Every structure is written in structure tokens, then in C-alpha cells.
C-alpha positions as CSV (number, residue, x, y, z in Angstrom):
1,M,2.2,9.6,-62.5
2,H,3.7,10.2,-59.0
3,L,2.1,10.0,-55.6
4,R,4.1,12.6,-53.8
5,N,4.3,16.3,-54.5
6,T,7.3,17.8,-56.2
7,R,8.6,21.4,-56.1
8,S,6.6,22.1,-59.2
9,G,3.4,20.0,-59.0
10,Y,1.0,18.1,-56.8
11,G,1.1,14.3,-56.6
12,L,-1.8,12.0,-57.0
13,V,-2.5,11.7,-53.2
14,A,-2.8,15.5,-52.8
15,I,-5.0,15.8,-55.9
16,L,-7.3,13.1,-54.7
17,F,-7.6,14.7,-51.2
18,H,-8.4,18.1,-52.8
19,W,-11.1,17.0,-55.2
20,T,-12.7,14.4,-52.9
21,M,-13.0,16.9,-50.1
22,A,-14.2,19.6,-52.5
23,L,-17.1,17.4,-53.7
24,L,-18.0,16.3,-50.2
25,I,-17.9,19.8,-48.8
26,I,-20.0,21.3,-51.6
27,G,-22.4,18.4,-51.3
28,L,-22.6,18.8,-47.5
29,F,-23.2,22.6,-47.8
30,L,-26.1,22.1,-50.2
31,F,-27.4,19.2,-48.1
32,G,-27.3,21.3,-45.0
33,K,-29.3,24.1,-46.7
34,Y,-31.8,21.6,-47.9
35,M,-32.1,20.1,-44.4
36,S,-32.7,23.5,-42.7
37,D,-36.1,23.6,-44.4
38,L,-37.2,20.2,-43.3
39,D,-39.8,19.4,-40.6
40,P,-37.6,18.0,-37.8
41,M,-40.4,15.6,-36.8
42,A,-40.9,14.1,-40.3
43,P,-40.0,10.4,-40.5
44,D,-37.3,10.8,-43.2
45,T,-35.6,13.8,-41.6
46,F,-33.9,11.7,-38.9
47,A,-32.1,9.5,-41.5
48,L,-31.0,12.6,-43.5
49,Y,-29.5,14.2,-40.4
50,Q,-27.7,11.0,-39.6
51,L,-26.3,10.9,-43.1
52,H,-25.2,14.5,-42.9
53,K,-23.4,13.8,-39.6
54,S,-21.8,10.7,-41.0
55,L,-20.5,12.6,-44.0
56,G,-19.3,15.3,-41.7
57,F,-17.2,12.8,-39.8
58,V,-15.8,11.6,-43.2
59,V,-14.7,15.1,-43.9
60,L,-13.1,15.5,-40.5
61,T,-11.2,12.2,-40.9
62,L,-10.0,13.2,-44.4
63,M,-9.0,16.6,-43.1
64,V,-6.8,15.2,-40.4
65,A,-5.3,12.7,-42.9
66,R,-4.8,15.6,-45.4
67,L,-3.0,17.7,-42.8
68,A,-0.7,14.8,-41.9
69,W,0.0,14.3,-45.6
70,R,0.7,18.0,-46.1
71,F,3.1,18.2,-43.2
72,A,5.0,15.1,-44.5
73,N,4.8,16.2,-48.1
74,P,5.0,20.0,-48.5
75,S,3.1,21.8,-51.3
76,P,4.8,22.9,-54.5
77,A,6.2,26.4,-54.5
78,L,4.1,29.3,-55.8
79,P,5.2,30.8,-59.1
80,E,8.2,33.1,-58.8
81,T,6.4,35.7,-60.8
82,M,3.6,35.9,-58.3
83,P,3.6,39.3,-56.4
84,R,4.2,39.2,-52.7
85,I,0.7,40.4,-51.8
86,E,-0.8,37.5,-53.9
87,R,1.6,35.0,-52.2
88,L,0.4,36.3,-48.8
89,A,-3.3,36.0,-49.9
90,A,-2.7,32.5,-51.1
91,H,-1.1,31.4,-47.9
92,L,-3.8,33.1,-45.8
93,G,-6.5,31.6,-48.0
94,H,-5.2,28.1,-47.7
95,A,-4.8,28.5,-43.9
96,G,-8.4,29.8,-43.7
97,L,-9.7,26.9,-45.8
98,Y,-7.9,24.3,-43.6
99,A,-9.1,25.9,-40.4
100,L,-12.7,26.0,-41.6
101,M,-12.6,22.4,-42.9
102,L,-11.7,21.4,-39.3
103,A,-13.9,23.8,-37.4
104,I,-17.1,23.1,-39.3
105,P,-17.3,19.3,-38.6
106,L,-16.1,20.0,-35.0
107,S,-18.8,22.6,-34.5
108,G,-21.4,20.2,-35.8
109,W,-20.1,17.5,-33.5
110,L,-20.3,19.9,-30.6
111,M,-23.8,21.0,-31.7
112,V,-25.2,17.5,-31.7
113,S,-23.4,16.8,-28.4
114,A,-25.3,19.8,-26.9
115,S,-28.7,18.7,-28.2
116,P,-31.3,18.2,-25.4
117,W,-32.6,15.2,-27.4
118,G,-29.4,13.3,-26.6
119,I,-29.6,11.4,-29.9
120,P,-26.5,9.2,-30.4
121,T,-24.3,9.7,-33.5
122,V,-23.6,6.4,-35.3
123,V,-21.5,6.9,-38.4
124,F,-23.2,5.1,-41.3
125,D,-25.2,3.1,-38.7
126,T,-22.0,1.3,-37.8
127,L,-19.5,3.3,-35.8
128,P,-20.8,5.0,-32.6
129,V,-19.2,8.4,-31.8
130,P,-19.3,9.7,-28.3
131,H,-20.6,13.1,-27.5
132,L,-18.2,15.9,-26.7
133,P,-18.3,17.8,-23.4
134,V,-20.2,21.0,-23.9
135,P,-18.9,24.1,-22.0
136,S,-21.3,25.2,-19.3
137,A,-20.6,28.8,-20.4
138,L,-22.9,28.2,-23.3
139,G,-25.9,27.9,-21.0
140,T,-28.6,25.2,-21.1
141,K,-28.4,22.4,-23.6
142,A,-31.0,24.0,-25.8
143,E,-29.2,27.4,-25.6
144,A,-25.9,25.8,-26.4
145,E,-27.3,23.8,-29.3
146,S,-28.9,27.0,-30.8
147,A,-25.7,29.0,-30.4
148,L,-23.6,26.2,-31.9
149,K,-26.1,25.8,-34.8
150,E,-25.5,29.5,-35.7
151,V,-21.8,29.0,-35.4
152,H,-21.9,26.0,-37.7
153,E,-23.9,27.9,-40.3
154,L,-21.7,31.0,-40.1
155,L,-18.6,28.8,-40.6
156,A,-20.2,27.0,-43.5
157,N,-21.1,30.3,-45.2
158,G,-17.5,31.5,-44.5
159,L,-16.1,28.4,-46.1
160,L,-18.4,28.9,-49.2
161,L,-17.0,32.4,-49.6
162,L,-13.4,31.2,-49.3
163,V,-14.0,28.4,-51.8
164,L,-15.4,30.9,-54.3
165,L,-12.4,33.1,-53.8
166,H,-10.1,30.1,-54.1
167,A,-11.8,29.0,-57.4
168,A,-11.7,32.6,-58.7
169,A,-8.0,32.8,-58.0
170,A,-7.3,29.5,-59.7
171,L,-9.2,30.7,-62.8
172,K,-7.4,34.0,-62.8
173,H,-4.1,32.1,-62.8
174,H,-5.2,29.9,-65.6
175,F,-6.9,32.4,-67.9
176,L,-5.2,35.7,-67.1
177,N,-1.7,34.8,-65.8
178,K,-1.6,31.7,-68.0
179,D,0.6,29.9,-65.5
180,D,0.2,26.3,-64.4
181,V,-1.2,26.9,-60.9
182,L,-4.6,25.3,-61.8
183,R,-3.2,22.6,-64.1
184,R,-1.0,21.2,-61.4
185,M,-4.1,20.4,-59.3
186,V,-5.9,18.6,-62.1
187,R,-3.0,16.4,-63.2
188,T,0.3,15.1,-61.9
189,G,3.6,15.7,-63.7
190,P,5.6,13.1,-65.6
191,A,6.6,10.0,-63.6
192,G,9.8,10.5,-61.7
193,R,9.9,14.3,-62.1
194,T,11.5,15.9,-59.0
195,D,12.2,19.4,-60.2
């Protein structure tokens, strides 16, 4: 089992980043939908929002680490038999996924920074996170918070769509193309393999 990617497969680090973030993001999406129906003044709601924010900062941190790993450790090549249009779609899809995985937690951070309530963010009740400066062009704090909430939800829905397309493409490769595109993200190759 190897830690780094090879030209033909992903290493353990990339696989762990992929599946850990997939579970966190799907969980946060469902959690966010659940929270949107809660009474904001209910006693338990505050703790749930704090947990959502904390997990959002975990995703943001993992995403920065994942990007650093990817730049230092490039992804395996796509199959040579893959048509040019599918290669382009794969590259654009990955770029979109990465952009949204950064933009969603950042938009959430900006949204809570704009809140007129001024509630501090303390990740897992331990690490205080400062508020971001909110552009005055967004209007009052209440207007900015409302606009950023819509942006946060739109980005999350866009990410859900891209994740579904990503999963569909992986299944297509596995069941129709019968190549190893999906398999290489669920297991690493033999130890020492560098092909």
C-alpha cells in the first residue's frame, strides 16, 4: 500500500482525503437542510449551528490541505482510451468540485461574519475564529447576511449536482467502460508500484 499517487493509481492519502471529505460534505448538506427548518430561537438550535460551522471549518481546512497535497502529488492520468470531450468534462468537473468545496465554507464564514447578531464562532467550543470583513456593497448586516445565505445555499445545491454527476461518471466508467477509474479511488495499488 503506497501513500503517494502513481501514474496509474491514487495513494492512500488522496483516497482518505476523497472519502473523508465526501462523507463530511454529504453530512453537512443534509445537516444544513435539516437546520433550515428549525426555529432559530429554540434552545438546541444554537448548538446545532455551532456544530455545522465547526464542521464547515474542518472541510475548509481539509480542502486547503488536499489542494496542497494535489499540487505536490499530481493525480493519475486519465485512461488513454477516454475521448477528448470526456477528458475535458472530467477536468472541468474536478475544478468545479474543488472551487465549490472552497467557496461553500468561505461563503458560510462570510455569512456568519455579516450576521447582525454578532455571535462568535468557536470551532468545537475550543478555537475562536475571527469574523471576516463584509463588503459594504452588500448593504446592511441583515441584507448582507440574507444575500450570503442565498449564495451559500445555491453553492451547496450546485455542489450536490456536481457530486451526483461525478458519481454517475465513476459508475459509468466501472460498469459501462469497465476500466479502473473507480477502482483506483477505492484501493491503492501494490506497494512500490510506480508505473
